[in-house]
Phi, psi and omega in degrees: 000315181297318179297318179298317180296319179295320178296317179298313180298319180297318180293321179292319176301318180297319179301318183269013178254022179285167178300323179302309184287330175297319178295316179301315181295319179298317180292324179294315179297321178294323180295317178294317180300320181287346181249017180248123178286163179304331180274003176092358177277150184267144175265096190292336177298340181261005186234157179289153174298155177291313182255144177210176181246180179204163180306320181292323179292336181279351175283136177236143175293157182305127175078005180225095182267137177225155164263114185241135176222167180213157169270109178262100177259189180267124184283163174047233182259022182300328178263357188076000164259131182279111181260002181225084188300331183254018181296145174251169178299324180297310181286326180295323182269348179245016186301144177299347176307330183251026173246174180057230180288354179268002179300140190298331184286350183279060180257132180243113180054043175084003183234128172267094189298326180295311182288324176299317180298320181292321177291321177303310181301319182292316178297322178294320177303317183278331188252340181223052192300318181297319178292323177301310183298318181295317179293318179299319180293323176297320179294322178298317178300319179294320179292325176297319178296319179295317180297320179297319179295325179281343182075031181229159175287158176259133177232135182230138177251105183295334181241079178291321181219022179227181178216059179272142182275079186293337177296337176261320186279333186208058184298332180293341177305317182277319182293325183278351183227062187295340181269002178258135176266124179252146177210156181206159166261148178214153174264002183256103184288352180270351179294140179219117182243030180302333181280355180247100188295339182251028177226125182237137180238148168231153186263129179268114179287140180226186187292340180260002181290133177259167177299326179290326175298317180298315179296322179296319178298315178298320179295333177274008175086014181254135167289162182248128182260130181233129173272122185244154183281071174235153175265170190311316187263003179280135183290150176264151179291164179275341179220153179214126182051039175081003181242157177295155182247138171251133177281102185286354180270351180288326176196173184249004185278076189296338180291349178269351184289151173295148183280153178077026184241157168272137175256116183258135177237140176282152182286124186257145176059223182292347181296337181300331181264012181306136179241007182277340186103354178297315175274126186258141174276144181279082179293140186303323184288345180266344180262109184234000000 
């Protein structure tokens, strides 16, 4: 098991050790250096916000409007800090981090601003944690005021593109913001946040997931998310492996899903051609 984990970690490090990611990290470090005062405090006007939105977060289910934002950090070893302890080669190389505005070709004058911003946020989390938390809380207060003005609840996803155990690393985030609904996807089927009423988790199935892992996740109160080899307009089945299916592409507010269901997502971008097993084919015997 240890050898397998080391091999997996080594392959993911190698994936994120390309010239592209080396350039992103170098630019991110330079951005932080230019925004750091001699006393070590950060000049936030020169840095990206902690929370931001995305087209998927702006989707709302019928009749339920939310103001939704997320912390989009750098996944896996993209920053050279591992933010996804249970990442596999399949999810690491097919991560949504490189879809949408994160596609590699979206470079402007030699800078991929989306990825630089994500690495910047991640480096600040690891190297300036107290300042990160204070800035994030100020942003939450601003988002709460905006949500109140809009007349809608505020929902935040702490792990937009990472898998950090914030219930352990930052428990006050949830306790200090009881009127905010938090939700996340995770690769750790053992996480249990039942004691945190405003934090909801779902389990992301990957190529190494076993049927017993799936059952354990369901037993821990998490729905299971599966990326399937379907294209955007192809219909999803109503059931999968004997359980009801939720169309995860209609919106991202997973805390609104019925419990005990599979959440199916179509394979986006290059993930459609995935050969690791991370993207699953809808085998007839599994669709019931």
